[in-house]
N, C-alpha and C positions, 0 to 999 in steps of 0.2 A: 261108670263101667258096670255097675250092678243092675242097670236098667234092662228090661226086656221090651223090645219093640217088635211087633209082628203085624204084617198086613194080612188080614183074613177075609175070606169071601163067604157070605151067607145067603140063604134064599132071599130074593128081592121082595117077596110079599110079606115079610115079617112086620107086624105093627111095631111102632116105636117102643112101647112098653115091653113087648115080647123080645125085641131085639136087645134091649138093655139087659133083660134077664138072661138071655142066652149068652151074651158076651161076657157079662160079669160073673155069672154063676157056672157056666158050662165051658165055654171056650177058654176062658182065662186059665182054668186048671190044666188045660192041655199044654200050655206054653210056659207056665211058671214053675221053676224047679224048686219051689219051697211052698209050704202050706199057704193056701189062699187067704186064710185069716191073718197071715203075717205080712200081707202085701197091700200096698195102695195101688189101685188099678183104675184106669180111666180109658175112654175110647172115644173115637170120633168117626161117625159115618162120613164117607168121602164121595159117594155117588155110585151109580150103576155101572157094571162091567159085563160084557158079553163073553162068556167063557168059550173055550175051544169046542165044547160039546154043544154050543148054541143056546145054553141056558143063561138067562139073565140073573146076575147076582149083585148084591150090594157089597162094596168094599168097605172094610172097617179097619181103622188103624188102632191097634191095641198097645197100650203102654202100661208097664207095671214096674214097681220098685219096692224093695223091702221097707216095711214101716220103720224099722230101726234106722235105716239110712236117712229117711225123711225127718224122723224125730231128732236126729243129731243136728241136722241143719236148722230145724226150728228152735232147738235149744240155744244155739249160738245167737240166732236173731233175738230170742227172748232176753238173753243176757245183755244184749245191746239195746234193749227197750225198743225193738223194732217188731212190727207185726207183718207176717207174710201175707201177701194178697194172692199169691199163686206159687206153685212149685212146678217147674217146667224143665224138661231136658234141654241141655245147652244146644244140641243139634237142632231142635225144633225152633228155638229162638233165632239161630243163625239162618236157617232156611227162610224164615219170614222176611229177612232183610235182603235176600238176593233173588227174590221172585222175578224181578225184571231180567236178571241174567239167565234164569232157568227157562223162561217162556220162549226163548229163541230156539229151543230144541224140540224136535217132534216127539209125540207120545211113544214112538218106537226107539228113541235114543235114550241111553242112560248117561248120567253124569255122576262122577265120584266127587264127593265133598269131604275134604279132610281138614279138620281143625287141629293144628299143632299147638298143644298147650304146654304147661309147665312140666308136668310129670307123665303125661300121656297124650295120645293123639286119637281123636274120634274120627271114625270112617263111616260115611253114609253113602250109599249108592241110591240115586234118585231117578225115578222115571215119572215124567209129567209133574215134577216137583214133589213127589211123594216118596218117602224113604221105603225102599224095598228090602234093604239089607243094612244092618248097622253092627259095628263092633268097635271096641276100644283096644289099642295096643299100648304097651308100656314104654313108649319112646316119646320124650318131650325135650324141651329146651334145657332142663336141668341136666339131662344126660349128656347133651352136647357141651354144656359148661363144664361138667366133670372131666370129660376126656380132654377138653381144651386146657383145663387147669393142669392136668397130669402131663400133657405134652409140653407145656411151657413152664412147668414147675412154679405154678402160681396158686394162691388160695382161690377156691371156687368163688368167693365173694367178690373177686376182682375181675371175673370173666364176663359179667353181664354186658358191659359196654363193648368189650372185645368181640363178643358174639354178634352184637348188632352191627358192627362195622366190618365183620368178616364177609368175604365173598367166596362162595363155593366155586370150584373149578368147572369150567365147561370144556368138553372134549372137542378138539379140532381133529376131524378125521385124518388130516394129513400127519398128525402127530402120533397116531396109533402105531405101535410097533409092528414090525413085520410078523411077529409071533401072534399078533392079535391081542396082546396085553395092552392095557391102557396106562399111560404115563402117570406116575404118582406125584402129587403136588410136593414141591420142595419145602414148603412151609409145614412144619410138623403139626401145628395147631389146625391149619386148614385140612390137612390129611386126616387128622383124628375126627374132626367134625364130619367130614365127608363120609367116613366109614359109618357113623351113626345114621346119617341121612340115607345112606345106601341100604341100611337095615330097614329104615322106614319105607323106602321104595320097594323092598322085597315084600313087606307086609301089604302095601297097596296092591302090588301085583297078585299076591295070593287072594286078596279080597275080590279083585276083578275076575280072576280065574274061577273062584268058587261061584260068584254070581252068574257069570256067563255060562257055566256048566248047567245051571238050573234055568236060566232065562236067556236062551240062545237067540231069541227074537229081539233082544234089546241090548245091542253092543254098547260098551262104554266108549263114548266119543270124546270126552273132555274130563279133565281133573281140575277142580277149583280148590284153592288153598286159602285157609283162614287161620285165625289164631296168631299169637305173638311169634311163633316160629316161622310163619309165612314171610315175615319181613326180613329174614336173613338174606343177605345179598346173593342173587342168582339162584335162590331156592327153586323158583319155577322152572328155570332153564335146566338146572341139574336134574330135577325129577323128570322133566320132559325127555331128556336124553336117556335116563335110566329106564323109563317105561315105554319109550317110543310112542308117546301120546301127547296131544296138546295139553299144556298146563298153564293156567293163568291164576292170578290172585283174585279172590272174591272181593267185591267192593260193596260193603254194607251201606255205603252212603249213596249208591247209584240212584236210588229213587227218593232221596231225602233232600229237601231244600235247606241249604245251610246259609245263615246270614253272612254277609260279606265280612263282618267283623270277626268271624271265627274261621281260622285256617287249620285244616286237618291234613297233615302231610300224607301223601299217598301210601308211604311205607307203613304208616301207623294204622291205617283204616282196617285192614283185615283182622286186627286184634280186638276191634270194638264191636264186632258183629253180635255177640251174645247180649251185651248190655243194650244195644240199640233194639234188638229183637224183643227183649222184655218190655222196653218202653213202648214198642209199637203194638202191643197186645190189644189195648183199648181201641186204637185207631183202626185195627183190622177187623173189628167186630161189626 
């Protein structure tokens, strides 16, 4: 959540060494809300883009994170006698695994990718597979477990399996009350979790509204869900009804050949995207 990700456009005729200097020394300071010498910064040229004024520019993806955050991760690995080969944003790893799902959309269509994690959810809006907008919201599976524990008078430690077997309610239009109010689930645990997921839906909607207000030419046409929270029963259908958008689970295994001896249940796949994406770094070079 401390990371800064920005898509910037620069003159297309910049030589590679000049592009590096401009991005790391000039452009980075415009987007980083802390001193440049306290940040780890990297960038990736993506290709040429013709702007609305007819000028050709190069698109560059900029990523920055406080050195203190990276150093904390490296210290943990060092204590475990492990050596880091790379440091990468989780959303980038996940995107690498679902390229086959993303290429079916046109360059004028946007896709929202949300990874529902333990204590937060990452939101990325992608156009042509490239993140145009990213943010992190403090809603994750631990918050769902906490309200579930409170509703059922259980310790939080006992709600992990309950959350995995819970099914979120889907609305039958015939059941909507004449006042326009939606029926409340009779199960207090389900109702409590549904309220947290509704808060997540509100954050997704705010992200979509913010993005479309700036990028009106690229409507969000699909929502893809990943992370351990995506496996909660009927999460995709519940969010689809809340957002009035098509929602489906991301499948990180979609382009990977799996030996017949290994069986990965469909409901577990969305949670494995980040690990698979890191493993695919070398293969994608």
